[in-house]
C-alpha positions in Angstrom: 188.2 -61.3 192.5 186.4 -57.6 191.9 183.0 -58.5 189.9 182.3 -55.3 189.2 183.2 -55.2 185.8 181.5 -58.8 185.2 178.5 -57.8 186.8 178.3 -54.7 184.7 178.1 -56.7 181.3 174.0 -57.0 181.9 174.0 -53.4 180.4 175.4 -54.5 177.1 172.3 -56.2 176.4 174.0 -59.8 177.9 171.5 -61.1 180.1 169.6 -64.2 180.4 166.1 -65.3 178.5 164.9 -68.3 179.3 165.5 -70.5 182.4 166.5 -73.4 180.1 168.9 -71.4 178.3 169.4 -69.5 181.8 173.2 -71.6 182.5 174.3 -70.5 178.2 174.4 -66.7 180.2 176.3 -64.4 182.2 175.0 -63.2 184.5 172.1 -65.5 185.1 168.6 -63.8 186.0 169.0 -62.1 189.4 167.6 -64.4 192.2 164.0 -62.7 193.0 163.7 -63.6 188.8 165.2 -66.7 189.0 162.6 -67.6 192.3 159.7 -65.9 190.0 160.1 -68.3 187.0 160.9 -71.5 188.8 157.4 -70.8 190.8 155.8 -70.2 187.8 156.8 -73.4 185.8 154.0 -75.7 184.5 155.1 -78.4 186.7 155.2 -77.3 189.6 158.4 -78.3 191.3 157.8 -79.3 195.1 160.5 -75.8 196.2 162.8 -77.2 198.7 164.3 -73.2 197.6 161.8 -71.8 200.1 164.0 -70.1 203.0 161.8 -69.7 205.9 159.2 -71.4 207.3 155.7 -71.0 205.9 153.3 -68.1 206.6 151.1 -69.0 209.9 148.0 -68.4 208.3 146.1 -70.1 211.4 148.2 -68.0 213.8 148.0 -64.7 211.8 144.1 -65.2 211.6 143.5 -65.0 215.6 146.1 -62.3 215.7 144.1 -60.0 213.0 140.6 -61.1 214.6 141.7 -60.2 218.5 143.3 -57.1 217.6 140.4 -55.5 215.2 137.3 -57.4 217.0 136.7 -54.1 218.7 137.5 -52.0 215.4 140.6 -50.2 214.3 143.3 -51.8 216.9 145.4 -49.6 218.5 148.4 -50.8 216.9 146.7 -49.0 213.6 148.6 -45.6 214.1 150.9 -43.5 212.1 154.0 -45.2 211.1 155.3 -42.7 208.6 157.1 -39.2 211.2 158.8 -42.3 213.1 157.5 -45.4 212.9 155.2 -47.3 214.6 155.8 -46.8 218.3 154.4 -50.1 219.1 156.5 -51.7 216.7 159.8 -49.6 217.5 158.9 -50.9 221.6 158.1 -54.5 220.8 162.0 -54.6 219.0 163.5 -52.4 221.3 162.5 -55.3 224.5 163.0 -58.1 222.2 166.8 -57.4 221.6 167.6 -55.7 224.5 168.2 -52.1 222.4 166.8 -48.4 222.9 164.2 -47.3 220.4 166.3 -44.8 218.8 168.5 -47.3 218.2 165.9 -48.7 215.8 164.4 -47.4 212.5 162.1 -49.1 211.1 161.2 -50.0 207.0 159.3 -51.6 204.7 161.5 -54.6 204.1 164.6 -56.0 204.5 165.7 -55.6 200.9 164.4 -51.7 201.8 166.4 -51.5 204.5 169.7 -52.4 202.0 169.2 -49.6 199.6 168.4 -46.9 202.3 172.4 -48.0 204.7 173.4 -47.8 200.9 171.9 -44.7 200.0 173.3 -42.8 203.5 177.2 -44.0 203.0 177.4 -45.0 199.2 178.7 -42.7 196.5 179.2 -43.3 193.3 182.9 -44.7 193.0 183.1 -46.1 196.4 184.8 -49.5 197.5 182.5 -51.6 199.4 184.2 -55.6 200.9 180.6 -58.3 200.2 180.9 -61.5 201.3 181.0 -64.3 198.6 178.4 -67.5 199.2 176.4 -64.0 199.3 172.0 -63.2 198.8 172.2 -61.2 195.4 170.9 -58.2 196.2 174.3 -57.7 198.9 176.2 -56.7 195.7 173.3 -56.0 193.2 172.1 -52.7 194.9 175.2 -51.6 195.2 176.6 -51.6 191.7 173.5 -50.2 190.1 174.9 -47.1 191.9 178.3 -47.4 190.5 179.7 -48.9 193.7 183.1 -50.8 193.6 182.2 -54.1 194.8 184.8 -56.7 195.8 184.6 -59.7 197.2 186.0 -61.8 200.2 185.7 -65.9 200.3 183.9 -67.1 203.6 185.4 -69.9 203.1 185.4 -73.9 204.2 182.5 -76.2 205.5 181.5 -73.1 208.2 181.7 -70.9 205.5 184.5 -68.7 208.0 185.9 -65.3 207.4 189.6 -65.2 207.1 190.0 -61.9 208.7 193.6 -61.7 207.7 192.4 -61.5 204.4 189.4 -59.2 205.2 192.3 -57.0 206.5 194.6 -56.4 203.3 191.6 -55.5 201.0 191.0 -52.3 202.5 191.4 -49.6 200.6 191.2 -45.9 202.1 187.8 -45.2 199.6 186.5 -48.6 201.2 182.9 -47.0 202.8 181.5 -50.5 204.3 181.8 -54.7 204.6 178.9 -56.5 204.0 177.6 -59.6 205.4 174.9 -61.9 206.8 174.8 -63.7 210.3 173.3 -66.9 209.9 175.0 -66.2 206.7 172.9 -66.6 203.9 173.1 -68.9 201.9 174.9 -71.5 204.3 172.8 -71.3 207.8 176.2 -70.8 209.6 177.1 -68.9 211.9 179.9 -66.5 213.1 181.0 -66.7 216.2 182.1 -64.1 218.8 185.6 -64.0 218.8 184.7 -63.3 214.3 182.6 -60.6 215.6 185.1 -59.1 218.3 187.6 -59.0 214.9 184.8 -57.2 213.3 184.6 -54.4 215.6 188.0 -53.7 216.2 188.9 -53.5 211.6 185.7 -51.3 211.6 186.8 -49.0 214.5 190.6 -49.1 213.3 189.5 -48.0 209.9 186.0 -46.0 210.7 184.6 -48.6 208.8 180.7 -49.9 209.3 179.5 -53.0 209.4 176.7 -53.7 207.5 175.1 -57.2 209.2 172.5 -59.1 207.1 170.4 -60.4 210.4 166.8 -61.8 208.7 167.7 -65.6 209.9 169.5 -64.3 213.4 166.2 -65.9 215.3 166.7 -69.0 214.1 170.1 -69.1 216.1 167.9 -69.4 219.3 170.0 -69.3 222.7 173.4 -69.6 220.4 172.6 -66.1 219.2 171.2 -63.4 221.8 170.2 -60.6 220.6 171.5 -57.7 217.3 175.6 -57.8 216.6 175.3 -54.4 217.0 175.7 -54.0 220.9 179.7 -55.9 219.4 180.0 -51.9 218.4 178.6 -48.6 217.0 180.1 -48.6 213.6 177.4 -51.7 213.5 174.9 -51.4 212.1 172.0 -54.4 211.5 168.7 -55.3 209.4 166.4 -57.9 209.8 163.0 -58.0 209.3 159.7 -60.3 209.8 160.2 -62.2 206.6 161.9 -64.5 207.4 161.8 -65.2 211.2 158.1 -65.8 211.3 157.2 -66.3 206.9 155.4 -62.9 207.8 156.3 -61.4 204.1 152.9 -60.1 203.6 153.5 -57.2 206.7 156.7 -55.9 204.9 158.0 -55.1 208.0 161.8 -54.5 208.7 164.1 -52.5 210.5 167.6 -51.5 210.5 169.3 -50.9 214.6 172.6 -49.9 215.3 174.2 -46.7 216.9 171.6 -43.3 217.2 174.8 -41.9 214.9 175.4 -44.9 212.7 171.9 -44.5 211.9 171.6 -40.4 211.7 171.9 -40.3 207.7 169.7 -42.9 207.0 167.4 -41.6 208.7 168.2 -38.7 206.8 167.6 -40.8 203.6 164.6 -42.5 204.6 162.8 -39.5 205.5 163.8 -38.0 202.2 163.0 -41.0 200.1 160.9 -43.2 201.5 157.1 -43.2 201.8 156.6 -46.8 201.3 155.4 -47.7 204.7 152.1 -49.0 205.7 149.8 -48.5 208.6 147.5 -50.8 208.4 150.7 -54.0 208.0 152.8 -52.0 210.0 150.2 -52.0 212.6 149.4 -56.4 211.8 153.1 -56.5 212.9 153.0 -54.6 216.4 150.2 -57.2 216.6 153.0 -60.0 215.5 155.7 -58.6 218.4 152.7 -58.3 220.6 152.8 -61.7 220.7 156.1 -63.7 219.8 155.9 -65.6 221.9 153.1 -67.8 220.3 154.9 -67.1 216.4 158.8 -67.9 218.0 156.5 -71.3 219.2 155.5 -71.8 215.6 158.9 -71.3 214.6 160.6 -73.7 216.9 158.1 -76.6 216.3 158.6 -76.3 213.0 162.2 -76.8 213.0 161.9 -79.2 215.7 160.0 -81.6 213.5 161.8 -80.8 210.0 165.2 -81.0 210.9 165.9 -84.7 211.7 164.7 -85.2 208.2 167.0 -82.5 206.6 170.2 -84.1 209.1 169.4 -87.6 207.6 169.3 -87.0 203.9 171.8 -84.9 204.3 174.2 -87.6 206.1 172.9 -90.3 203.3 174.4 -87.5 201.0 177.8 -87.6 202.5 178.1 -91.3 203.0 177.5 -91.8 199.5 179.7 -89.4 197.7 176.7 -86.8 196.4 177.6 -84.0 198.7 180.3 -82.4 200.1 180.0 -80.0 203.2 178.1 -79.6 206.7 173.9 -79.5 207.7 174.6 -76.2 209.7 173.5 -76.3 213.9 170.8 -73.4 213.2 168.8 -71.9 211.0 166.8 -73.3 207.8 168.8 -73.5 205.2 171.2 -75.7 204.4 174.2 -75.2 201.4 176.0 -78.1 200.1 178.1 -78.9 197.4 177.2 -81.1 195.3 180.2 -83.9 194.3 181.1 -84.0 190.7 178.6 -80.7 189.4 179.6 -77.8 188.4 176.8 -76.4 186.6 173.9 -76.4 189.1 171.7 -73.9 186.7 171.2 -77.3 184.8 170.8 -79.7 187.8 168.1 -77.5 189.2 166.6 -77.4 185.7 166.8 -81.0 185.2 165.6 -81.9 188.2 162.7 -80.3 188.5 161.7 -81.3 185.0 162.8 -85.1 186.1 161.8 -85.6 189.6 159.4 -82.2 190.0 162.0 -80.8 193.4 163.1 -77.1 192.5 166.4 -76.1 194.9 168.1 -72.3 194.0 171.4 -73.2 192.3 174.9 -72.3 193.6 175.5 -69.2 190.8 172.6 -66.7 192.6 174.8 -66.8 195.3 178.0 -66.5 193.5 179.0 -69.9 194.0 177.9 -72.4 191.6 178.6 -76.4 192.1 176.5 -75.9 195.4 173.2 -75.3 195.6 171.2 -73.6 198.4 167.9 -76.0 200.2 165.4 -74.6 202.2 163.8 -77.2 204.9 161.1 -75.2 207.3 158.5 -77.7 205.6 155.8 -79.4 206.3 158.4 -82.8 206.8 155.6 -85.6 204.8 156.1 -83.5 200.9 159.4 -82.6 202.6 160.9 -86.3 203.3 158.9 -87.4 199.8 161.1 -84.3 197.9 164.3 -85.1 199.5 163.5 -88.9 198.2 163.7 -87.7 195.2 166.3 -85.9 195.3 168.4 -88.4 196.5 167.4 -90.6 193.0 168.8 -87.2 191.2 171.1 -86.7 192.8 172.1 -90.5 192.6 171.3 -90.6 188.3 172.3 -87.1 187.3 176.2 -88.6 187.1 175.4 -91.8 184.9 
């Protein structure tokens, strides 16, 4: 389904206002707006929509203290011209790509905007997965680009390559997707990545892959998808893999010829990269073993808790779907509940728990749950959510 006309209704003033009435309007608030309102809610409901590990404050403090103990770290250098060289070196080693295949940015959202500005003009056509992170579509729509959905379907949110192939037009410029998939957390298999590479080659397209959750897959996902094709462009950041959104450190990876127009756009318009933030990011990446261990420990403790409740809900017929094998998010479909904005609002008011409604990802009736949490508070919140799922249908 083409969503351009539907989403553009916001230009006429049909936008949601109070959170309590958002279900009555189309389109709803952006996901970022919804998160801000949810966090500001007086109920201070337990947040089950966080989509990364908590910020590792103690570890970050140690990193900064050690790095700046004798004055300014040598990692503190200009990031403006070609990026912080220590960040580039660390990313090159981490993902096994040459430094000229990497462009650093202030965040993954900045990376999306830079790629779109480099490759798209008003009137162009792109194919964007759904369910999806909303900025993958709305950023393009704001440029006058025509956005067409392709569905990720089934319990594993797979890509139907025949359907995708049939949607390509002469004016199609980009195919846009995520891996791990946001919001489901599902991992694309190698056969699909290879098929996407062949499709891009055959049609002279670029495929932009949001990889911000990719590191959660561990050994099941080695490196970046850019190794499959020079037509692939990947975006990533420290936000999801380490919970370090405060550092505003993102990057774009791809073959030099694929990055060339993006570098040009970044050189013209991007003044946002912080020398200080990227100096700290370099120190973090120098110590990535410690930060990776932190993430793995959080998931080692939290995943069994989430799995126990997920199976309970499925056994009681409260949800449908699968818990992904990797990552820190899941996206179950709620049985008998179509309006998940209303459900999320009700759950916050009655059980003091907030989940992310599927409407913000293009899939009403599902909710995104983030489970990279302290297991004590999360267990209590999931127990209250269980009660809510049981009661809401009565």
